[in-house]
N, C-alpha and C positions, 0 to 999 in steps of 0.2 A: 455593305459587302461583308461576307462571312470572314471570320478570323482564320488565318492559316498558320497558326503558331504551334500546332500539335507536334510536328517533327521539324527540328531546325536543320533540315537538309535543304539542298537547293530546290526551291519551289518552282515547279513547272507551270502550274496554274491552279487557281482555286476560285470558288464561288462563281460569280457571273462570268468570269474570264476563263473558266475551264473549258476545254474542248468538249463539245456536246456530242454524246453518242448519237448514232444515226437512227436508232430504233428505241424510242422511249417505252412503248407498250410491250408487254410480254408476248412471246410467240405462242405460248400456251398457258392455260390455267386449268389444270385438271384436278378436281377435288378427289382426294383419296378417302374421304369420309365426311359425314355431316358435321363433325366437330374438329376437323383437321385445321390447325393453324399453319400459316405459311410465312416463313422468314422472308423469302423472296417477294412475296406479295406485299410486304411492308417496306421494301427497299425503294429509295429514291431512284429515279430513272437515270441519273447521272452522278458521278462522283463529285463531292464538294471540294476536293483537293487532290493534287498529284505532286509527288516529291521525287526528285532524282536521287538514286542511291549511289554511294561511293563506288570507286573503281573495284574494290574488293568484292562487290556484289553485282557486278555487271551481269553475271549469270545466276541471279537470284533464283533459287529453285523451290524452297519450301518456307512456310511461315508457321509459327506457333505463338499464341498470346501468353504472356507471363506477367500477371499483375498489372503494371502500368507500362509495359514494354512489349515490343514484338521481337521475337527471335527469328533470325533469318540465316539460312545457310546457302552456300553455293553448291555446284553439282560435281565438283571434282575432288575436294579435300575436306576432311572431317573437322571443319571449323564452324563455330556458331557465333553470330554477331547479335548484339543486343541494340535495338534502336529505341531510344528513350526521348521523351519530350525535352529534357534538358541537355542531353549530351550527344545527340545524333547517333551515329553507328559506331560502336566500339566492340572489340573482340571480347566475347563473354567467356568462351572456353575453346580449347583445341583438344580433340581426342589424342590420347597419348601416341606419339610416333607419327602424327599427321598422316593417318592412313588415306590412301587415294583410292577412290571407288566412284561408281556412277550413282551419287547420292540423289535421291528423288523425293524424299519426304522427311518430315520431322514432327514429333508429337511429344508433349509432356504427358507421361503416363503415371500419375500418382507421384511417388518419390523418385521416379526415373525419367530420363529423357532418352528418346529413341530416334536414331537416324535410320532410314531404310534406303535400299538400292533397287535398281530396276530388276535385279535377279531375285529379290525377296530376302536379301541378306540384311540382318538387323545389327546395329551397333547400339548397345544398351549401356547406359551409364547412370550412376546415382546423380540426383539433381536436388538442390543446387550443387554445382561443381566448382572447383577452383580453376586456376588458369590452365591447368592440364588435367584432363579427365580420363582416369582409367576406364576401360570398357570391356564388355564381353561381346563376342561376335556370335550371332545365332544364325545358322543356316536353316531357313524355314522350308525351302523347296517350293515356295509358292510361285516362283517365277517360271516353273516348268510350263512351256507352251504359251507364255504370256509375258509381255513387257509391262512391268509394274511402274506406276508413277503416282506419287502422292501417298500420304499416310494420315489416318485419322485415329482418334482414341475414343472408344465407347467406354467411358468411365463407369457407367452403371453396370456394365457386364464384364469389364476388365478385358476387352478385346481390341486388338489392333485391326484396322481396316486398310487394305491395300487394293486400290482400284487397278484393274487391268486396262492399260492404254490401248494395246492392240494384241490380238492373238497371233501366234506364229507357229510354224511347223504343221504337222499333220493334225487333222481334226479341227481346223480353224473354224471359229463360230462367229455369228453376228450378235449384236446386242451388247449390253453392258454387264460386266461381272466384277463384283467386289469380293476379294478373297479375305478371309478372316483368320486371325491368329490369337489363340488364348495365351497371353503372355505369362501368366503364372504357371500354367501346366505345360507350356511349350508344345502345343499341339494345334494342328490346323482344324478348322471347323468348316462346315459346308458353306460354300459361297452364296452370296445374295445376287440375284440376276434381275436384269430388266430386259425385256425382249426388244428385238429390233423394231417390231411393230409398235410397241409403246413409245419408243424413242421417236419413231416417225410421226406418230400422232401428236407428239409434243413439239414437232418441228425441228427435231435434232437428229436427222439422219447422219450416221457416221460419227456420232459423239465420241470423242476420245479424251477421257479424263486426265487431267494433270495434277489435280489436288482434291482432297476430301476433308471436310470439316464436319464434326458432329455438333448440332445445335442442342445444347442442354435444355433449353426452354421448351422445345417442341419434341425432342427426340429424333427429329428428321436429320438426314444426311444431306449436306450441300456439296455438290461436285462442280469443279471448274474444268473447262475445256478450252484449249487454244485453237482447235479446229473441229467443229465450228467454235468461234469465240462466244462462249455462252456459259450460263450457270444452270444447274439442274438440281431440283430439290426432290428427294424421294423419302419414303418411310423406311424404317429399318427392315421391313420385309420386302422392299423393292417396288412399292407402288409409287407411280409418278404423282407428285403434288403440284409442281409448277416448274416452268422453264422460262428463262429470259435470255435474250441476246445482249451481249456487251457491244459497245460502240467501237468506232474506228481508233479511239485513243489507246487501245491496248495492242502492243506489238506482238507479245507472246506471253500470255498469262500462264504462270506456272505455280504460284503460291497463293494460299487462301487462309485467312484467320478471321475468327469472329470474336469481338470483344464483349465483355459483360454488358457494356452500354448499348450493344446492338450495332456497332460499327463493323462493316465487312471490309477487310483489307485484302487487296489483290496485288500481288507482286508480278511484274513482268521482267523477263530477261531483256537485256539491252538490244539484242539482235544488231550488234554493231554500234550501238549507242549506249548511254548510261541505262542501267536498270532503273525501274521506277516502282513506286508504291502509290496505289490509289485507294481512296477511302469513300465507301458508300454508306450513307445513313440508313440503317435497317431496323430501327427500334420497333418492337412489336407494340401494337396499340394496347 
């Protein structure tokens, strides 16, 4: 049996005892080029462990990997928790004044940490931070006509990536759109789009992203969705690489992080129960 000592949180299941997803094979495997590598193509079909998160993270919303720990935030208050192998979940920092907002994403952006909201508002702080973190608030305007959910950091280009979960208002569109923000210049860049037809071909009609992670090994973007419960891998130009469905063990997947070892971590909101963290082994060959 596999060891389940990575996170000393309440273990839900691991190894052979873990709940098995209903669909092991991918729903689509679309090559974006003859040399394209796929992180999702390397993933195990099921998680090798699940851990219950503490009450403070019942509504776990976003993940970011930091060294040997995963940073987790909830969706209502600007507090960031650090989950470590030795200490479980502890409060890493609180934004000064405990601002309340609809927090939907987190990213470590070089020497800064950024929390984002559904309206495209950014809370930017130096990182590492002390117990209380001063911050600056940035109104990007990226939430116009769109509910944003998730935040990724393209370190090679210095760009924040904010996926649109759903379009709203006049001029509503189909398909997937990832809005981009140049953090250094404080300017919006042209969005990256995936057509509704491409999503349908990948078996992901109505894909609504809740998280985005940039894979530094491939340059591809990994997107998570709670409805349908799935993962999507695309290139930085929007070409679909691969899509996989997640199993029934996920109540409401909201957060995504990739470790240097190739472990893919998925956080679920509790939906009336404890939040949970699942680990998929996804090391590239």
